[in-house]
C-alpha positions in Angstrom: 0.0 0.0 0.0 1.0 3.6 -0.5 1.6 6.1 2.3 -1.7 7.8 1.4 -3.7 4.5 1.8 -2.0 3.7 5.1 -2.7 7.2 6.5 -6.4 6.9 5.8 -6.6 3.4 7.3 -4.7 4.4 10.4 -7.0 7.4 10.8 -10.1 5.1 10.9 -8.4 2.7 13.3 -7.5 5.7 15.6 -11.2 6.7 15.6 -12.1 3.2 16.9 -9.4 3.5 19.5 -10.7 6.8 20.7 -14.1 5.3 21.3 -12.8 2.5 23.4 -9.4 3.3 25.0 -8.7 6.3 27.3 -6.2 8.7 25.8 -3.8 11.0 27.7 -4.4 14.7 27.7 -1.4 15.6 25.5 -2.6 13.2 22.8 -6.1 14.6 23.0 -4.7 18.1 22.5 -2.8 17.0 19.3 -6.0 15.3 17.9 -8.1 18.4 18.7 -5.7 20.7 16.8 -5.7 18.1 14.0 -9.5 18.2 13.8 -9.5 22.0 13.6 -6.8 21.9 10.9 -8.8 19.4 8.8 -11.9 21.5 9.1 -10.0 24.6 7.9 -8.6 22.7 4.9 -12.0 21.4 3.9 -13.7 24.8 4.0 -10.8 26.4 2.0 -11.0 23.6 -0.6 -14.7 24.1 -1.0 -14.2 27.8 -1.5 -11.7 27.2 -4.3 -13.6 24.6 -6.3 -15.2 25.7 -9.5 -18.0 23.1 -9.4 -19.2 20.5 -6.9 -17.7 17.5 -8.8 -14.2 19.0 -8.2 -14.6 17.8 -4.6 -16.6 14.6 -5.3 -15.1 12.8 -2.2 -16.8 15.4 0.1 -19.8 13.1 1.2 -17.5 10.3 2.3 -15.0 12.8 3.9 -17.9 14.4 5.8 -18.8 11.1 7.4 -15.2 10.4 8.4 -14.7 13.9 9.9 -18.0 13.6 11.8 -17.0 10.3 13.2 -13.6 11.6 14.1 -15.1 14.6 15.9 -17.5 12.4 17.8 -14.7 10.0 18.8 -12.9 13.1 20.2 -16.0 14.0 22.1 -16.2 10.6 23.7 -12.5 10.7 24.7 -12.7 14.2 26.1 -15.9 13.4 28.0 -14.3 10.3 29.5 -11.3 12.4 30.6 -13.5 15.3 32.0 -15.7 13.0 34.1 -13.0 10.7 35.3 -10.0 13.0 35.8 -11.5 16.6 35.4 -8.8 17.1 32.7 -9.0 16.9 28.9 -5.7 18.4 27.9 -4.3 21.8 27.6 -6.3 22.9 24.5 -9.7 22.2 26.1 -8.6 23.9 29.3 -7.3 27.0 27.4 -10.4 27.3 25.3 -12.6 27.0 28.5 -10.6 29.6 30.4 -10.0 32.1 27.6 -13.5 32.1 26.1 -15.4 32.2 29.4 -13.1 34.9 30.8 -13.5 33.5 34.3 -17.3 33.2 34.0 -18.4 29.7 33.0 -22.0 30.8 32.4 -20.9 33.4 29.7 -18.9 30.6 28.0 -22.0 28.4 28.1 -24.1 31.1 26.5 -21.5 31.5 23.7 -21.5 27.8 23.1 -25.3 27.7 22.9 -25.2 30.5 20.3 -22.7 28.6 18.2 -24.9 25.5 18.3 -28.0 27.5 17.4 -26.2 29.1 14.4 -24.9 25.7 13.2 -28.1 23.7 13.8 -30.9 26.1 12.9 -29.2 28.3 10.3 -26.4 26.5 8.4 -27.3 22.8 8.9 -31.0 23.2 8.3 -30.4 25.2 5.1 -27.7 22.9 3.7 -30.0 19.9 4.4 -32.8 21.5 2.4 -30.6 22.5 -0.5 -29.1 19.0 -0.7 -32.5 17.5 -0.8 -33.8 19.8 -3.5 -30.5 19.6 -5.6 -30.7 15.8 -5.5 -34.3 15.8 -6.6 -33.8 18.3 -9.5 -30.6 16.6 -10.7 -32.3 13.3 -11.0 -35.3 14.8 -12.7 -33.1 16.6 -15.2 -31.1 13.5 -16.2 -33.3 12.3 -19.1 -33.4 15.8 -20.7 -29.6 16.2 -20.4 -29.1 12.7 -22.0 -31.4 13.6 -24.9 -29.5 16.9 -25.4 -26.2 15.0 -25.6 -27.7 12.5 -28.1 -29.0 15.4 -30.2 -25.6 17.2 -30.2 -23.9 13.9 -31.1 -26.3 13.2 -34.0 -25.8 16.7 -35.3 -22.0 16.3 -35.4 -21.5 19.1 -32.8 -19.5 16.8 -30.5 -17.5 13.6 -30.9 -18.3 10.2 -29.4 -15.6 10.7 -26.8 -17.0 14.1 -25.8 -20.5 12.6 -25.5 -19.2 9.8 -23.3 -17.5 12.3 -21.0 -20.6 14.5 -20.7 -22.7 11.4 -19.9 -20.3 10.4 -17.2 -20.4 13.9 -15.8 -24.2 13.8 -15.6 -24.1 10.4 -13.8 -21.5 11.6 -11.4 -23.5 14.7 -10.6 -26.6 12.6 -9.8 -24.5 10.3 -7.6 -22.9 13.3 -5.8 -26.0 15.2 -5.0 -27.8 12.0 -3.9 -24.9 11.3 -1.6 -24.9 14.8 -0.3 -28.6 14.5 0.5 -27.8 11.7 2.9 -24.5 13.2 4.1 -26.2 16.4 5.2 -28.0 14.3 7.8 -24.6 13.6 9.4 -24.1 17.3 10.0 -27.6 17.6 11.6 -26.9 14.6 13.8 -23.5 16.0 14.8 -25.1 19.2 16.0 -27.7 17.3 18.1 -25.0 15.0 19.5 -22.9 18.0 20.5 -25.8 19.4 22.6 -26.5 16.1 24.2 -22.8 15.5 25.1 -22.6 19.0 26.7 -25.7 18.4 28.8 -24.3 15.0 29.8 -21.0 16.5 30.8 -22.7 19.2 32.9 -25.2 17.0 34.7 -22.9 14.0 35.4 -20.0 16.3 36.1 -22.0 18.1 38.7 -23.1 14.7 40.3 -19.6 13.3 40.2 -18.0 16.4 41.6 -20.3 16.7 44.6 -20.8 13.0 45.4 -17.5 11.4 44.6 -15.0 14.2 44.8 -16.7 16.1 47.7 -16.6 19.5 45.9 -18.9 22.3 46.7 -21.6 23.4 44.2 -19.6 26.5 43.2 -16.3 24.5 42.8 -18.1 21.8 40.8 -19.6 24.5 38.4 -16.3 26.2 38.0 -14.4 23.0 37.1 -16.8 21.0 35.1 -18.7 23.8 33.4 -15.4 25.4 32.3 -14.1 22.1 30.9 -17.5 21.3 29.3 -17.6 24.7 27.6 -14.0 24.3 26.4 -14.7 20.8 25.1 -17.9 22.1 23.4 -16.1 24.9 21.7 -13.2 22.9 20.4 -15.8 20.5 18.9 -18.3 23.1 17.6 -15.8 25.3 15.9 -14.7 22.5 13.5 -18.3 21.3 13.2 -19.3 24.9 12.3 -16.6 25.0 9.6 -17.6 21.6 8.2 -21.3 22.6 8.2 -20.4 25.8 6.4 -18.4 23.9 3.8 -21.4 21.6 3.3 -23.6 24.6 2.6 -21.0 26.0 0.2 -20.6 22.8 -1.8 -24.3 22.2 -2.2 -25.1 25.8 -3.2 -22.1 26.1 -5.5 -23.0 26.8 -9.1 -20.5 25.8 -11.8 -18.5 28.9 -12.8 -15.2 29.8 -14.4 -13.6 30.9 -11.1 -13.5 29.9 -7.4 -15.8 31.3 -4.7 -13.6 34.3 -3.9 -13.4 35.2 -7.6 -17.1 34.9 -8.1 -18.0 36.8 -4.9 -15.8 39.8 -5.7 -16.6 39.7 -9.4 -20.4 39.6 -8.9 -20.8 41.6 -5.7 -18.8 44.5 -7.1 -20.2 44.3 -10.6 -21.9 47.6 -10.3 -19.3 50.1 -8.8 -21.7 53.0 -8.8 -23.8 51.4 -6.2 -20.8 51.8 -3.9 -21.4 55.5 -4.2 -24.9 55.1 -2.9 -23.7 52.9 0.0 -20.9 55.3 0.8 -23.4 58.3 0.8 -25.8 56.5 3.1 -23.0 55.7 5.6 -21.8 59.3 5.5 -25.3 60.6 6.3 -25.4 58.3 9.4 -22.5 60.4 10.7 -25.0 63.2 11.4 -26.7 60.9 13.9 -25.2 60.2 17.3 -23.0 57.6 15.6 -19.3 58.7 15.5 -18.8 61.0 12.6 -15.2 60.2 11.9 -15.9 56.5 11.8 -18.8 56.8 9.3 -16.8 59.3 7.2 -13.8 56.8 7.0 -16.0 53.9 5.9 -17.9 56.1 3.4 -14.6 57.3 1.9 -13.4 53.7 1.5 -16.6 52.8 -0.3 -16.5 55.8 -2.6 -12.8 55.4 -3.5 -13.3 51.7 -4.1 -16.2 52.4 -6.3 -14.2 54.9 -8.3 -11.3 52.5 -9.0 -13.7 49.7 -9.8 -15.7 51.9 -12.2 -12.5 53.1 -14.0 -11.3 49.5 -14.3 -14.6 48.4 -15.8 -14.5 51.3 -18.3 -11.0 50.2 -19.4 -12.2 46.6 -19.8 -15.3 47.7 -21.7 -13.2 49.8 -24.1 -10.8 47.0 -24.7 -13.7 44.6 -25.4 -15.3 47.1 -27.8 -12.0 47.4 -29.7 -11.7 43.7 -29.9 -15.3 43.4 -31.1 -14.7 46.0 -33.7 -11.7 44.1 -34.9 -13.7 41.0 -35.1 -16.5 42.7 -37.0 -13.9 44.0 -39.4 -12.5 40.5 -39.9 -16.0 39.2 -40.4 -16.7 41.9 -43.0 -13.4 41.0 -44.8 -14.4 37.4 -44.8 -17.7 38.3 -46.3 -16.2 40.2 -49.2 -16.0 38.5 -52.7 -12.2 38.6 -52.6 -12.1 36.6 -49.5 -14.6 34.1 -50.8 -12.4 33.6 -53.8 -9.4 33.0 -51.4 -11.3 30.0 -50.1 -10.8 28.4 -53.5 -7.1 28.2 -52.9 -5.9 24.6 -52.6 -2.6 23.2 -51.2 -0.6 21.3 -53.8 0.4 18.6 -51.3 -1.4 17.8 -48.0 -0.5 15.3 -45.4 -3.3 14.5 -43.0 -3.3 12.1 -40.0 -5.4 10.8 -37.2 -5.0 12.1 -33.6 -3.0 9.1 -32.5 -0.2 10.1 -34.9 0.1 13.6 -33.6 3.4 12.8 -31.8 5.2 12.2 -35.1 4.5 15.8 -36.1 4.7 17.5 -32.7 8.2 18.6 -32.0 7.4 19.0 -28.3 6.7 15.3 -28.2 9.9 14.4 -30.1 8.3 14.3 -33.6 10.6 15.0 -36.5 8.2 14.7 -39.4 8.7 18.4 -40.4 12.4 17.9 -40.6 11.9 14.8 -42.6 9.7 16.6 -45.1 12.4 19.2 -45.6 14.8 16.4 -46.3 12.3 14.9 -48.7 12.1 18.1 -50.7 15.9 18.3 -50.9 16.1 14.6 -52.0 13.5 15.1 -54.8 15.2 18.2 -56.0 18.5 16.3 -56.3 16.9 13.2 -57.9 14.3 14.7 -60.2 15.3 18.3 -60.5 12.0 19.7 -59.4 11.3 21.8 -56.3 8.1 20.5 -54.9 5.8 22.9 -53.0 5.6 23.1 -49.2 3.8 20.1 -47.8 0.8 21.1 -45.6 0.7 18.9 -42.5 -2.3 18.8 -40.3 -4.4 16.4 -38.2 -7.8 15.2 -39.3 -10.3 13.9 -36.7 -12.3 12.3 -39.5 -9.5 9.8 -40.1 -9.0 6.7 -37.9 -6.6 7.4 -35.0 -3.7 5.5 -36.7 -4.5 6.4 -40.3 -2.9 9.0 -42.6 -3.5 10.1 -46.1 -1.6 12.1 -48.8 -3.4 14.5 -51.1 -2.1 15.9 -54.4 -4.0 19.1 -55.4 -7.0 18.2 -53.2 -7.3 14.6 -54.3 -6.4 11.6 -52.1 -3.7 9.6 -53.8 -2.7 7.2 -51.0 -3.3 6.3 -47.4 -1.8 4.0 -44.8 -1.7 3.2 -41.1 1.0 3.6 -38.5 1.4 2.2 -35.0 3.7 4.5 -33.1 4.8 2.0 -30.4 5.6 -0.6 -33.0 8.2 -1.3 -35.7 7.5 -2.4 -39.3 9.2 -5.7 -40.0 9.5 -6.6 -43.7 9.7 -10.2 -44.5 13.0 -11.6 -45.9 11.0 -14.1 -48.0 10.6 -16.9 -45.4 8.4 -15.9 -42.6 9.3 -16.8 -39.0 6.2 -18.1 -37.2 7.7 -17.0 -33.9 7.6 -13.4 -34.9 4.1 -12.2 -33.9 2.6 -8.9 -35.1 -0.1 -7.2 -37.0 0.0 -8.3 -40.7 0.2 -5.4 -43.1 1.8 -4.3 -46.4 4.7 -1.9 -46.6 3.0 1.2 -48.1 5.7 2.5 -50.4 6.6 -0.7 -52.3 3.8 -3.1 -51.4 6.0 -5.7 -49.6 4.4 -8.0 -47.0 5.3 -6.9 -43.5 4.2 -6.9 -39.9 3.9 -4.3 -37.2 5.8 -5.8 -34.2 6.2 -4.6 -30.7 9.6 -3.2 -29.4 10.4 -6.3 -27.4 10.2 -8.4 -30.7 12.6 -6.1 -32.5 15.8 -7.9 -31.8 14.4 -11.3 -32.4 13.0 -10.2 -35.8 16.4 -8.7 -36.8 18.1 -12.1 -36.0 15.5 -13.8 -38.2 16.4 -11.6 -41.2 13.5 -9.1 -41.1 14.2 -5.5 -42.2 13.1 -3.3 -39.3 11.9 0.2 -39.9 10.5 2.8 -37.4 7.2 4.5 -38.1 8.6 7.9 -39.0 10.9 6.3 -41.6 7.9 4.3 -43.0 5.8 7.3 -43.6 8.6 9.5 -44.9 9.6 6.8 -47.4 5.9 6.5 -48.5 5.6 10.2 -48.9 8.8 10.3 -51.0 7.7 7.6 -53.4 4.3 9.0 -53.9 5.6 12.5 -54.6 8.0 11.0 -57.1 5.1 9.2 -58.8 3.0 12.3 -59.0 5.9 14.7 -59.7 4.6 15.5 -63.2 1.3 16.7 -61.8 3.1 19.0 -59.4 5.0 20.7 -62.2 2.8 23.5 -63.5 3.5 26.6 -65.6 4.5 28.7 -62.5 6.9 26.0 -61.4 8.3 25.7 -64.9 8.8 29.5 -65.1 10.8 29.4 -61.9 13.0 26.7 -63.4 13.4 28.8 -66.5 14.3 31.9 -64.5 16.9 29.9 -62.5 18.4 28.5 -65.7 18.5 32.0 -67.3 20.9 33.2 -64.6 23.6 31.0 -66.0 22.4 30.3 -69.6 20.6 33.5 -70.8 21.3 32.9 -74.5 20.1 29.3 -74.4 16.9 30.3 -72.7 16.2 33.2 -75.1 16.7 30.8 -78.0 14.0 28.4 -76.7 11.3 30.7 -75.2 9.1 32.5 -75.8 9.8 31.5 -79.4 9.6 28.8 -80.7 8.2 27.2 -77.6 5.9 28.7 -75.0 6.2 28.1 -71.2 3.2 25.7 -71.5 4.9 23.6 -74.2 8.1 23.4 -72.2 6.1 22.4 -69.2 4.5 19.5 -71.1 7.9 18.3 -72.3 9.2 18.3 -68.7 6.1 16.6 -67.4 6.4 13.8 -69.9 9.9 13.2 -68.7 8.9 13.2 -65.1 6.0 10.8 -65.8 8.6 8.1 -66.5 10.8 9.2 -63.5 13.4 10.8 -65.8 15.2 13.6 -63.9 15.0 17.1 -65.4 17.8 18.4 -63.2 20.0 18.6 -66.2 18.0 21.5 -67.7 20.9 22.8 -69.9 20.9 19.6 -72.0 17.1 19.6 -72.2 17.0 23.2 -73.4 19.9 22.5 -75.9 17.7 19.7 -77.4 14.6 22.0 -77.4 16.7 24.7 -79.1 17.8 22.2 -81.8 14.4 20.6 -82.5 11.9 23.2 -81.3 12.0 25.0 -84.7 11.3 21.8 -86.5 8.2 20.7 -84.5 6.1 21.7 -81.6 4.9 18.2 -80.9 5.7 17.9 -77.2 5.6 14.1 -77.3 8.2 14.0 -80.0 10.3 16.7 -78.3 10.2 14.7 -75.1 11.6 11.7 -77.1 14.5 13.8 -78.4 15.2 15.0 -74.9 15.3 11.4 -73.6 17.9 10.5 -76.3 20.0 13.5 -75.3 19.9 12.3 -71.7 21.2 8.8 -72.7 24.0 8.9 -70.2 21.7 9.7 -67.4 19.1 7.1 -68.4 21.7 4.4 -68.9 23.1 5.0 -65.4 19.6 4.8 -63.9 19.1 1.2 -65.0 22.5 -0.3 -65.7 24.0 -2.6 -63.1 27.3 -2.0 -61.3 29.2 -3.9 -63.9 27.6 -1.7 -66.6 25.3 -4.5 -67.9 21.6 -4.4 -68.5 19.1 -7.3 -69.0 16.3 -6.3 -71.3 13.2 -7.7 -73.0 13.1 -7.0 -76.7 10.2 -6.9 -79.2 10.4 -9.2 -82.1 10.5 -7.6 -85.6 7.0 -8.8 -86.2 5.7 -7.1 -83.1 7.5 -3.9 -83.8 6.2 -3.9 -87.4 2.6 -4.5 -86.1 2.8 -1.6 -83.7 4.3 0.7 -86.3 1.6 -0.1 -88.8 -1.1 0.9 -86.3 0.3 4.3 -85.5 -2.1 7.0 -86.7 -1.2 10.6 -87.3 -3.8 13.4 -86.7 -3.8 17.1 -86.4 -4.0 16.7 -82.6 -1.0 14.4 -82.4 -0.2 10.7 -83.0 -1.4 7.6 -81.2 -1.6 3.9 -81.5 -4.8 2.4 -82.8 -4.6 -1.4 -82.5 -7.5 -3.8 -82.3 -8.2 -4.9 -78.7 -7.4 -8.6 -79.3 -3.9 -8.0 -80.7 -3.2 -5.3 -78.1 -4.2 -7.7 -75.4 -1.9 -10.4 -76.7 1.1 -8.0 -76.8 0.4 -6.9 -73.2 0.1 -10.5 -71.9 3.2 -11.6 -73.6 5.2 -8.6 -72.2 3.8 -9.4 -68.8 4.9 -13.0 -69.1 8.4 -12.0 -70.0 8.5 -9.3 -67.2 7.3 -11.7 -64.5 10.8 -13.3 -64.3 12.3 -9.9 -63.6 9.8 -9.4 -60.8 10.8 -12.8 -59.3 14.5 -11.8 -59.5 13.6 -8.5 -57.7 14.9 -6.5 -60.6 13.2 -3.8 -62.7 11.8 -5.2 -66.0 13.1 -3.2 -69.0 11.6 -3.4 -72.4 13.9 -2.3 -75.3 12.5 -1.2 -78.6 13.2 1.1 -81.6 13.0 4.9 -81.1 10.1 5.3 -83.5 7.7 3.2 -81.4 9.0 3.7 -77.9 6.4 6.2 -76.8 3.5 4.2 -78.3 4.6 1.1 -76.6 4.7 3.0 -73.3 1.3 4.4 -74.1 -0.1 1.0 -74.8 1.2 -0.8 -71.6 1.3 2.2 -69.3 -2.0 1.5 -67.6 -1.5 -2.2 -67.1 2.2 -2.7 -66.5 3.2 0.5 -64.6 6.5 -1.0 -63.3 7.9 -2.0 -66.8 10.4 0.5 -68.0 10.3 1.2 -71.8 13.6 2.3 -73.4 14.7 2.8 -77.0 18.1 1.9 -78.5 19.1 5.6 -78.8 18.7 6.1 -75.1 21.5 3.6 -74.2 25.2 4.3 -74.3 27.2 2.4 -77.0 29.5 0.8 -74.5 26.7 -0.7 -72.4 26.6 -4.5 -72.5 23.0 -5.5 -73.2 21.8 -9.0 -72.4 18.5 -10.4 -73.7 16.2 -11.7 -71.0 13.4 -12.6 -73.5 11.7 -11.7 -76.7 8.1 -10.7 -77.1 6.3 -12.6 -79.9 2.7 -13.0 -80.9 
């Protein structure tokens, strides 16, 4: 058990001991001061709570404190009647309060009891009863209100659950307070009875057993009884007051002190009226200096409060005017048009993935996105726009999605306290986890817990942490859709950057013979097949050479690919400068060439579906072996039909790379991996 648990248990055991075993005077003094301290703490806590449920333990605590106080009464009564001594605290209270006159002290005690029993306890009991009744009656209506808000989408399921729990807790609390207020009432009655018992039996014991006179008996036992009653009734009065505060407390934004001062002095000008009234009382036999001092305090306080409120009101009006100005700006046509703006790249995630983006929680997604932009700039030669990162409560907690120009292009799931283990080919049954697919490359994988990480690595699994998984996925998707991210504005930026070092070259290409839009189409066609456009000087040299001959962007893109032969060769050649390729038979190439149609809008392949299907199936059969060997399948054909072959198989065999003979370096060693025949 913790120290807190032990302290409460020992306190309950101590109460039982006080009811049975006589305690020495010094220990009674400690317990009496402890009782007063606890009562002070309770009333201070109730004054600083904003709503009743902030002190939900109060009903049970009230029972324990009442029992503790009654246990003290039993112990002090035993000591008073048996030894005429209940400790220094009781004796001091009796002597100090009575001022040498026990009857005066007894009257003061009776006044305290009347205040507690008739005023505070009676009122708190009635308020508790009414609050419990109204809280229970209001439960169905509150539940219906929560259901209506939930159905309207104004609150989430979690918020609805929390509000329902709060309503149930309020009903339980006020029901418990209705019963607990009876403890306070019984405590007041018990205090009166105990005092009467002390006086009557003390008088009898003092005169019959101790042989004291009536005057001496009254002086001794009445003084101790009054002292005992006071040390019991003062904490009881505090607890009764706390009970009244807690059951009359209305939920507010501040504590009791804040609400009292804020609402009592809400109208400062009324302090002028109160101050003037007190000042006029000075013309009666009441002391003039005293009334003038109090009236001055009220008037000065009202002045400062009034000035403070005027300043707050002015600040509020300025803020409201600013808000109205903002609302008017939002309502203007220009601002409505601004709502049409769309982020080029958006990354959205569920609330469970917030830690990967929150730097305060150790998230480094923002830094990774910066590195992704740098990586794509180096690999593809395109500067992608800033990635907008935000959470989306409509997604599942562990889900994320990536949008390109407002359209969702991919999604996935992350488990932050896990690692992604990618299979080495042979799965280990001892490695347990959540089966999934690696989002970037579609490989079979598992989400495993951290304690399985070392075992999975020994079994040959590739282990990747969640931030690396999502950053790799983002990188591959952006590469795939890079051509869509390159618009005319982005193309103009590339042209301006190139113009700083190659002004003559740029002037020869644009605006004549090629416009920015035509250059953008050429660059996009290169990016569609993952060909980097970083080497813009070579691309523009090619456009300068062939741009005057044709403005067919498809053909210009083919010329640019041939000019980038060194780059393309290095992209797909092995380390020993070899390349395994699938080739088209002369018959297939002839068939494709015969079905190319030239129109005023461009050229395209027009082949009958049956023949086209045979060609695609044959290419797929030949490419399957490359997939098995974990290599990229490359289809090699003549330059005249390369773009048409890519156009034909692009939708069905997206992973097959189509190259022409002119795009390969002469010293490259080409090995045939198969021939496509029909």
